[in-house]
TIDORO-67571 format. One record per residue (C-alpha): x, y, z. Coordinates in pm, whole numbers, m for minus. Example, Ala and Ser with C-alpha at 12.3 -4.5 7.8 and 13.67 -1.06 7.14 Angstrom:
<u 1230&v m450&w 780>
<u 1367&v m106&w 714>
***
This chain:
<u 12405&v 9431&w 10938>
<u 12514&v 9613&w 10623>
<u 12859&v 9689&w 10767>
<u 12948&v 9321&w 10812>
<u 12921&v 8978&w 10658>
<u 12989&v 8614&w 10742>
<u 13273&v 8428&w 10569>
<u 13387&v 8068&w 10599>
<u 13736&v 8003&w 10736>
<u 13893&v 7721&w 10535>
<u 14262&v 7692&w 10624>
<u 14285&v 7875&w 10959>
<u 14613&v 8023&w 10836>
<u 14717&v 8375&w 10941>
<u 14681&v 8515&w 10588>
<u 14320&v 8404&w 10566>
<u 14229&v 8585&w 10887>
<u 14426&v 8896&w 10791>
<u 14240&v 8924&w 10459>
<u 13909&v 8945&w 10647>
<u 14024&v 9179&w 10923>
<u 13877&v 9325&w 11127>
<u 13708&v 9011&w 11255>
<u 13433&v 9080&w 11508>
<u 13373&v 8722&w 11616>
<u 13409&v 8356&w 11524>
<u 13135&v 8092&w 11505>
<u 13240&v 7730&w 11547>
<u 13016&v 7444&w 11434>
<u 13089&v 7099&w 11576>
<u 12925&v 6767&w 11647>
<u 12762&v 6775&w 11990>
<u 12781&v 6477&w 12222>
<u 12653&v 6446&w 12577>
<u 12989&v 6334&w 12717>
<u 13180&v 6622&w 12563>
<u 12913&v 6870&w 12671>
<u 12944&v 6753&w 13033>
<u 13324&v 6768&w 13021>
<u 13320&v 7114&w 12866>
<u 13070&v 7243&w 13122>
<u 13278&v 7117&w 13414>
<u 13596&v 7276&w 13275>
<u 13435&v 7606&w 13174>
<u 13455&v 7920&w 13384>
<u 13125&v 8101&w 13342>
<u 13133&v 8459&w 13464>
<u 12882&v 8731&w 13535>
<u 12956&v 9039&w 13331>
<u 12666&v 9279&w 13301>
<u 12834&v 9455&w 13008>
<u 12827&v 9145&w 12787>
<u 12505&v 9083&w 12599>
<u 12452&v 8708&w 12643>
<u 12135&v 8516&w 12557>
<u 12070&v 8154&w 12649>
<u 11945&v 7916&w 12384>
<u 11580&v 7819&w 12426>
<u 11518&v 7694&w 12072>
<u 11717&v 7383&w 11987>
<u 11729&v 7435&w 11609>
<u 11844&v 7798&w 11607>
<u 12186&v 7785&w 11772>
<u 12353&v 7932&w 11462>
<u 12127&v 8237&w 11472>
<u 12184&v 8258&w 11848>
<u 12564&v 8255&w 11808>
<u 12551&v 8523&w 11539>
<u 12328&v 8749&w 11750>
<u 12551&v 8707&w 12055>
<u 12843&v 8834&w 11844>
<u 12655&v 9120&w 11682>
<u 12517&v 9252&w 12010>
<u 12869&v 9286&w 12153>
<u 13091&v 9379&w 11860>
<u 13225&v 9728&w 11810>
<u 13206&v 9834&w 11446>
<u 12888&v 9649&w 11346>
<u 12591&v 9864&w 11250>
<u 12293&v 9681&w 11393>
<u 12028&v 9883&w 11216>
<u 11718&v 10033&w 11369>
<u 11525&v 9714&w 11452>
<u 11810&v 9523&w 11616>
<u 11918&v 9835&w 11806>
<u 11566&v 9869&w 11946>
<u 11561&v 9498&w 12034>
<u 11896&v 9524&w 12214>
<u 11780&v 9827&w 12410>
<u 11450&v 9660&w 12501>
<u 11619&v 9341&w 12629>
<u 11930&v 9502&w 12780>
<u 11822&v 9441&w 13141>
<u 11674&v 9096&w 13080>
<u 11843&v 8787&w 13228>
<u 12005&v 8554&w 12968>
<u 11716&v 8306&w 12957>
<u 11457&v 8579&w 12907>
<u 11669&v 8730&w 12631>
<u 11661&v 8392&w 12458>
<u 11285&v 8384&w 12495>
<u 11261&v 8734&w 12349>
<u 11469&v 8626&w 12048>
<u 11239&v 8328&w 11989>
<u 10933&v 8555&w 12004>
<u 11072&v 8826&w 11776>
<u 10900&v 8821&w 11437>
<u 11196&v 9004&w 11284>
<u 11451&v 8747&w 11405>
<u 11219&v 8458&w 11325>
<u 11174&v 8581&w 10966>
<u 11548&v 8633&w 10918>
<u 11626&v 8287&w 11056>
<u 11366&v 8112&w 10843>
<u 11481&v 8292&w 10527>
<u 11824&v 8125&w 10552>
<u 11748&v 7800&w 10733>
<u 11615&v 7476&w 10598>
<u 11232&v 7467&w 10577>
<u 11206&v 7395&w 10948>
<u 11051&v 7664&w 11171>
<u 11161&v 7770&w 11518>
<u 11081&v 7485&w 11755>
<u 11020&v 7564&w 12120>
<u 10979&v 7206&w 12243>
<u 11295&v 7008&w 12299>
<u 11313&v 6671&w 12126>
<u 11535&v 6412&w 12286>
<u 11809&v 6307&w 12046>
<u 11849&v 5935&w 11993>
<u 12182&v 5754&w 11972>
<u 12147&v 5745&w 11594>
<u 12104&v 6122&w 11560>
<u 12389&v 6349&w 11459>
<u 12348&v 6665&w 11666>
<u 12546&v 6978&w 11584>
<u 12597&v 7296&w 11780>
<u 12725&v 7649&w 11717>
<u 12925&v 7847&w 11969>
<u 13073&v 8196&w 11939>
<u 13406&v 8356&w 12032>
<u 13458&v 8729&w 12080>
<u 13703&v 8983&w 12221>
<u 13534&v 9212&w 12473>
<u 13673&v 9482&w 12701>
<u 14024&v 9339&w 12709>
<u 13926&v 8972&w 12749>
<u 13832&v 8680&w 12527>
<u 13504&v 8498&w 12577>
<u 13316&v 8196&w 12446>
<u 12944&v 8258&w 12413>
<u 12765&v 7924&w 12419>
<u 12388&v 7946&w 12448>
<u 12377&v 7611&w 12630>
<u 12592&v 7743&w 12915>
<u 12480&v 7951&w 13211>
<u 12681&v 8254&w 13104>
<u 12982&v 8380&w 12908>
<u 13294&v 8163&w 12942>
<u 13608&v 8362&w 13021>
<u 13902&v 8235&w 12816>
<u 14156&v 8486&w 12942>
<u 14298&v 8832&w 12871>
<u 14320&v 8950&w 12509>
<u 14686&v 9019&w 12434>
<u 14640&v 9183&w 12093>
<u 14291&v 9304&w 11989>
<u 14399&v 9336&w 11624>
<u 14461&v 8961&w 11593>
<u 14274&v 8819&w 11891>
<u 14183&v 8512&w 11690>
<u 14540&v 8382&w 11731>
<u 14462&v 8312&w 12096>
<u 14127&v 8148&w 12021>
<u 14255&v 7930&w 11737>
<u 14436&v 7677&w 11965>
<u 14117&v 7640&w 12172>
<u 13919&v 7549&w 11860>
<u 14192&v 7316&w 11734>
<u 14202&v 7142&w 12072>
<u 13828&v 7079&w 12058>
<u 13861&v 6934&w 11708>
<u 14142&v 6700&w 11816>
<u 13919&v 6543&w 12081>
<u 13720&v 6375&w 11803>
<u 13827&v 6068&w 11612>
<u 14052&v 6116&w 11311>
<u 13772&v 6034&w 11065>
<u 13540&v 6309&w 11199>
<u 13565&v 6602&w 10956>
<u 13228&v 6768&w 11005>
<u 13343&v 7099&w 11148>
<u 13294&v 7452&w 11025>
<u 13443&v 7785&w 11129>
<u 13283&v 8115&w 11028>
<u 13413&v 8468&w 11072>
<u 13189&v 8768&w 11125>
<u 13393&v 9035&w 10953>
<u 13364&v 9367&w 10774>
<u 13165&v 9389&w 10452>
<u 13431&v 9313&w 10192>
<u 13244&v 9475&w 9903>
<u 13195&v 9802&w 10089>
<u 13562&v 9799&w 10188>
<u 13670&v 9750&w 9826>
<u 13445&v 10035&w 9711>
<u 13593&v 10265&w 9975>
<u 13944&v 10174&w 9863>
<u 13853&v 10255&w 9503>
<u 13699&v 10585&w 9608>
<u 14024&v 10679&w 9783>
<u 14228&v 10600&w 9472>
<u 14040&v 10741&w 9171>
<u 14349&v 10731&w 8948>
<u 14396&v 10361&w 9012>
<u 14027&v 10314&w 8934>
<u 14066&v 10488&w 8597>
<u 14375&v 10280&w 8516>
<u 14182&v 9966&w 8600>
<u 13898&v 10069&w 8370>
<u 14147&v 10138&w 8090>
<u 14308&v 9798&w 8138>
<u 13969&v 9629&w 8120>
<u 13881&v 9816&w 7801>
<u 14213&v 9715&w 7645>
<u 14115&v 9353&w 7700>
<u 13775&v 9401&w 7543>
<u 13583&v 9411&w 7871>
<u 13326&v 9675&w 7955>
<u 13399&v 9807&w 8309>
<u 13047&v 9947&w 8328>
<u 12876&v 9618&w 8250>
<u 12639&v 9477&w 8513>
<u 12817&v 9203&w 8706>
<u 12511&v 9096&w 8899>
<u 12596&v 9298&w 9210>
<u 12342&v 9532&w 9357>
<u 12351&v 9897&w 9258>
<u 12488&v 10030&w 9586>
<u 12634&v 10382&w 9556>
<u 13007&v 10433&w 9567>
<u 13105&v 10546&w 9919>
<u 13280&v 10878&w 9963>
<u 13651&v 10866&w 10021>
<u 13611&v 10989&w 10379>
<u 13315&v 10762&w 10457>
<u 13379&v 10547&w 10765>
***
């Protein structure tokens, strides 16, 4: 996933989204309750669309990984890499539940999940939450083939939200849906999180610099004039500068 990254949305203002554009998908984290899950399921319109890659959640502590994968498998512009491309091809004709099983059995996905998660491995057996437990869930939002969808691994299929009016800023249509879900909670509930799967910002900045070599030289001169070494190691990896015409 070198062509993309995940960034936290803090203000939900237009400028924040525009700075990350293009945005391939949104991941919403919220507190899960049984009553709200039942209400959401009854109001949702799940559809069958064979073109959408949708996997059901079969591991209760990996819904964040599930939401991210559901976005990556459908987004145009994300380079999946060899292993994920092979996995997508292998599971393309699987039903949603079997795709979820395949994700749980993939050593590659398991290793990636465990490298970022708390020291708690994939768990296949469902544990009943008690009334004292705080349970959280991740769900994804994407534009796809002219429509907007919610991809929730606990649902039977993709949820159709409606036609996408402007693919360049599709998030404007999804934002009220997320805000409405937040408003259903009490005023003192603040444990929400919104993440954007967007282009790799560092690669984009390097491409911009490669397209404007004069500006790059002026920037280096300005840094030198202030006693800063533009060639000093800033802790970033030593990725090569992309060519100006590199997509």
